[in-house]
N, C-alpha and C positions, 0 to 999 in steps of 0.2 A: 569729758562731760562724766566719766569716769563710770556710774553702773545704773541701773533700773531692775531695783524686780519687780518680779509681775507678780500680779495677786492671784489667792488661791481660793479657790472655788472648792469646799473639801466634800471628799463624800463616804472614803472610808476615815475614821480614828483611828491615828496609830503617832505617837511623837517617840520619836527612840531618842535624838538629840534635841540639847539647843543649839541653835546655831544664829549668830553674828556675822553681820556683813560690816566693815567698819565702824566695826564699833555696834550697828544697830541690830535687834535682833529682826528674822525677817521668819517670815511662814515658811512650813515643811506641805511639802504635798507625801500624798503616800498609794503606794500601789501593794498590789500582791504575784510574788514571785514565787514561783517555784523553789520548795526546800528541800525536795534531795530528786536526784535521779533516779526516776522512779516513772517508769512509761509502760502502756499494752496499744497495741490495733484497739480501733474504736472497737470498744465492746458491748457499744448499746446504751452508756449512759455517759456523762462528763466525769469525769477525773473529782477524783477524793479530794473536795478543798485541805483534808488536814496533811495533803503534802504540800504543804503553801504556805509560805510566811507573809507579813506585811512589811514595809519597808517602805525609808523615805526617804525623795528626792527634794531637791533644790535648784531653782529659776532665774534666772538672772542672767542680764545684757550687761557686758561690762568694750568699752575704748581703751582702759586702761587699768593697770595695776589695782588691786584689790586687796585685804588680808579677808581670812575668814578664820572667825572665832569657833571650834564645835566639840561640844560639852556630852558625851555620854554621857546617857543615864546609867547604864552598868558601868561598874570596874573595868578595868583594859588593860593592860601590862605594856603594851604593844603595841605599833601603830603600819598601817601596812597602805601604801597609796600607790593605785594602779589608774594609764598604766608605769612602767617604773621609770618609761623614757620621758614621761609629763614635765611640764617646765616650772617647775616648785619649787621652794623650797617651805619648807615645815618643820615645826622643833615640839617636843612636848614638854605643859607647864601646869602644874598646880591640877591637873586631868582635867586637861581641854589641850585642843590638837588646834597652835596656829600656821596656818596655812597662806602662804603669799604667790596671790597666782597674778606672773604675767600680761597674761593674753589669755584670749576666751578660749574655753576646752573643756573634755568632759572628762571629768578625773570620779574615781572611786574610792571611797575614805573607809580602811578594816580594821577596826579594833577587835574585830571576834572571830576575825575569817573570810569567810564566805558567806557566814548568816549575818543578817542585819547591818546589811553594811548600808552607808549614807553613801546617792548619788551626786553630785554635783554638776550641773548641766549647764555650764557657765558660754552664752551664744553670743554673736557679734552682734551688734548691732541691725537691724531688719527694717530697713525704709519701704514699707508698706504700699508707699503712692498711689493711693485710689479713692475713688468717690463712695463712699455709703450709696449716694443718688444715681450712681449706675445703674443699672436696669441688669447689664449683667455682674456683679456682684453679688453675692449672698454671704451677708456678714452675719456674724457672732459676736455679741460684744461680751464683755464681764457677765461672769453669772452662767446657769444650768439651759444645757438647752437637748429639748428630748427630739431628735430627727425622726428616727426610724431608720431607712435607707431612702436616702439623696443620690439620685440619679442626674450627673452634672452631661449639659449639652454643650455644645460645640462655644467657644470664644466665654463659658461662663467660667468666675472665680471665685471657689469657696475661702472665704478670712475666716480664720476661728484666731483671733486676736487674745492677749495677755492677759489670763482669767478669765476666758470662754472656759466650760468644758461641754464637750458635741457629744454627745450621747446617738453611737447610731454609725455607719456604715456608708460610703462614698461612692458610689459605682458610674462607669460608663464606659458607653461602646461608640464606634465609630463616631468620636468627638474628636475638635480640633481645637488646640488654640487652650486648652483647661490649664487650674492653676491649684492649688492647694498651698494657699501659704498664713502663715503668721506663729504667736507665737505660746495659740494656749491647747486645751489638749482635746484630741481624737479619742473618746473613753466609748469602749465598745465592750463592756461589762454587763450591760441592759441586751444585748444581743444573745439567744438562751437557742443549742439547735431546736430544730421541728424533728420530735421524736414520729417516725410515720405506724412502727409500731413494738409495742414494746420487748425489747431484749435483753437478756443479760447474760452475757455469751464468756465463757471459761476456758481460756488455755486456746485464745484462738489466736491467731496470726497473721491475719487478714480485715479489715475494714466488714463488717458483717451490713453495714446499708442499711439499717435502722433508719437511721437521722438525713437531714439535711444542713450543712451548716454556711453562713455565710463570711467570707473574708473580709478585715475590714474596708481595704481598698482595691478593688479589680478596677484594674482597667484594659478595656479590648477591642483590639485593632485603634488604637487611639494614636494622635499626632498630636505633637509640638505639648509634653506637659511638664508643669512645674509643679513638684512638693517641697518645699521649703519651710523649715523652720518649725512644723510643728513635736509635738511630742505623742504618740500614738500609746495609748495604755488599754491594756485586759484584751487581748484580741482574742476573737470563740476560735478563730485559725489562722492563717495568715495574716502576718500585718500587713503588706500591699504586695500585689499579686497580678504584674504586668502581664497581658497576655500578648501578641503579634503587634505589639507597642515602637513605634520612630519616636523619635527624638525625647526620648525622657531625661528629665535632670529631678535627681533627688538628693540635696543635701542640708547640712542640720538638722538633719529629722532625729529626735529620739525613741524610740522603741523602748518599752519597760512594762512591767506588770503581766508578762506572759508566764504563763504558771497552767496552761486547760491544754488539752490534746491538739496535738500537730499546730503551735503559736508559732510559722515558725518567725522569719522577720522579715528579708526581700528575696522573693522569690520568682523571677521573671519566663516568662516561654515564650520561642523565637522571637524573641525581638531585637530590635538593630540600633543604633547607636544610643546608647544608656549610659549615662554618667551618673552614679554615686559616690558622694563625697563628704566627708566631715558630716559622720553620720554616728551612733553612738545605740548598737546594740544589743541587747540582752532579752534572749530566744528563749522559749522551751522549745525545740523540735530545730530545726539546720537555721544558720544565723542570716546567708547571704548565698542565695542559690539562681547556676542558669543550669535552665532546662530546655527540654525540647515540650512538643505538648504533652500532656500528661496521660495515663490511663486510663482518665475517665472521657479521652473527647474521641467522635470520628475524626478518618483520615478525611473526609472533609472539608472539616475545618480549617486544613492548610489554607485553603482559598476563600476572600471574602472579595462576591465583586472579579472582576478581571485576574485581581493580584495574589499572587501564591505566598506564602507566612513559611517554607518547608527548612527556612534556615537564621541563627542565630548567629550574628557576626556585631564586632564592633561594641564591645562592655567593658567598660572603667570604673573599679572601685578606688577609692583613694583617700587613706588620711582616715580612716575607717576608727572605732573600737569599738570590740567584738568579745561578750560574754556571756558564753555557750552553758548555758544547765544544759542541756543534752541532744546528742546527734553533731552536726558536723560544723564546721564555720565556715568559710570561704569553699563552695564547692563549686561542682559542674557535675550534674545529674541527682537523684540516679536514673532519673524521666529522659530519655534521651532521643525523642520519636521527632528527628529530623534531618536533614539530608549532609548537613555539616554544623559544629557549634567551633565557631571560629574565631583569631582575634580577640582574645580573652587576658583582661588586665589587672589582679590584684596589684597594689602596692602602695608601699608607707600604712601598711596598718599593726596594730595592733592587740593582738588577744592576751588577753587578759584573765581568762577562766574556762578552761577547755573541758569536754565531759569525753567525745567521739573524734573522730578523725580531724585534723585541721584545717592542713590543704589537701583536699581530693579530689579528682575523677573519678565517679563509679560510673561505668558505660552501660545501661540495662538493657538498650534498644542497638539501632543500626547507624547512629550519627558517625561520621567522621569528623573528631574532635582533634582538632589540629592547631597551633600557634597559639598557645597558652603560654604565658607568663604568672610568675610571683614572685614579686622582688619587692626588696629591703621589709621583712614581713619581722616582728618582738613576734614571741610566744613566750608568755608564763603558766609553767606548769605548778602548781600547788606541791609541795613535798608530800601531800596526800591528798590524790584527785580522788574524789565518790566516783565509785565505779556504777556507770549504767548496768540499772536492771530492770526485767519486764517481770512487771506483775500476771499474777495468772487469772485469779479472782479478788474479790471484793475483800478479803479475808486477810489478805497478807500484807505485810508490812515493810517498809525497806527493812527495820531492822532486822527482821524473820529470815535474810540475808546475809551467807558471812562476804566480807567484801576483801581483793584483794588489797593491801595496803600501796604495794605497789606497784598497782595497775596505773600504765601509762598506754593514753590513745596512740596512732598513726599521728606522726608529725608531717610527715609528705604520705601519702597511698594514692594508685592509680592502676584502677580494675577494667575489663571489662567480664560481664556475666551474663547472664538469665537471673529474672529473677520473676517467679511466681506469680505475683501479682501486679508490678510494675513491666512487665517488656510486654507494653502490648505488640511489638514487634513480633512478636511469637519466636521463630526460629534464625530470627536476619538479627547477625549483632555486626559492630563496627571497629570501629579502629581509635584510640589511642596514640600520638605520633607528635612528636615538634614541641614537648614542652620543657620550660626552662624558669628554673629557682634557682634564684640570686638571691644573695643578703637575705639567708634564713638566719635568723638568733635566737635558737632553744632555751629560755633560763628555766633552770629545776632542776632537781639531785638524778631523778629519771635521765638515764641516758635514753637518744632520739633512735625512733623506730620507721625505717624508711620500710615501706612495700608494696611492690610492683607485680600483677596476676593477672595474664594477658590469659585470650580464650583456645585459639588455636592457629596453628600454621599461616591461614588466614586473615584471622584477628589480632595481630599483635600490638603490645605497648612500643614503641620506636620512639629514638630518638629523643632520649631523655639528659635535660644539661645539668650539673648541683654545684652552679661555684656559691662558694664561701656561707658553707655553712656553717655556723658555732652553737660548739655546747658550752654556758658559763663561758661564752668570748675566747676561748678555745677552740682553733679553727680545727674541722674534720677535715684526711685530708687523702682517709681511704674507708674501705665501706667496713674495712674490719675493725675497726674505731669503735662501730654504734651497730645496733640489730636490725641489719636487714634482710628483707627477703626478696625474691627473687625466679617465679616461674621459669620453664623450659618457653614460652610464648613471648619471650622479652628480647630486646637488640637493642647493642648500643645506648644503653642507659651508663651515665658518665659522673664521675665528680672527682671535680676540677678544684 
């Protein structure tokens, strides 16, 4: 079959490239992304748009080799294609980039560094196998659709077909057998915060609580869920937020256009049997998080009827590509209000840009975090990583700060701590134990940094094994070869 390009329903106008696919020019989508890692705890109003920029992305499906020709409109000297492990070949000819794609994959083309990148979303073919006459099908075809807040019920399927842009949020509570599928765009840009009272806080380190904000996809106490193929753009807060859900599959989802405060990628709370695979996430704030119930919820929320949701178990993330514009990449925490968080696996993932800790477990509550695996993870550091900074007032700009040109976040970190805002369990602490890191490969000029911080003798970091740690393809065999920190409340930390 070859390939098929999705129609584009434009909202924003930006064309930084001309792109041809097998010789034919293709339409470009646009998204607004964060331009600088400049953040604030919610200060009473939304982030300043001057801290963002417009970028392009191209979306199509393929089942055979294709050739892309990319013409950047501004002059460039060299090109970087990420992830570096992508199965592509390319060359620069007469001011254009020619790329051969052998299979569906998500790559980023960077003629100008982190700024003004071009994202290529080459999907596998998706057989929707639906009937538009089915009363349980909510179908959106090519064009724009204003839906506001859509509440899904059991056995319903939302189809966002190619060329469709659906403006709104999709939420569900106590629903079974629900799906959100298609090759269209779920766009949250028309979703605005509801300001309860006017406030403009300066130097605040906590959410000032004057606004209500809706997550793009929020699923509570749902079972048997599929989210497949769609692109989510410009989320107001979290892009996908499952709470106490079971049997959830998220596959081939693209998350882009995150620039507003707290626009995390996928944050799950006390779920069971979650599978996230073959996704692309570019988030402003944390990318993929495993959490307990968060600090806004009451202890009674552990129960729904007679069923208790006090633990998070059986979570797999694989073959995902992560670009993080602020925060952490693959994280457990920070909110960890659960009896236990266990059997969590991150594997075969590619981290192409970072700002904060990459592989992280931050236990600020009382969970027993155990049996955690990070395996076959490739991480790419920029030569100069933009340092995360906090804006204290509206007048400050990122350029006002002197940043460290040698800044590098932790590659691996694990901590048990009290947080004045997030620790809903108060003085009760947990444990982090039986954590394995295997075949972790860091590329970049900055030396790997690893940090473990336990809380006290009763709440330790323990039984951590790191095997096959590489820095620019050189295996690290001793902690003395890297930047390593570990306090007295850690035991049995091994590098093999």
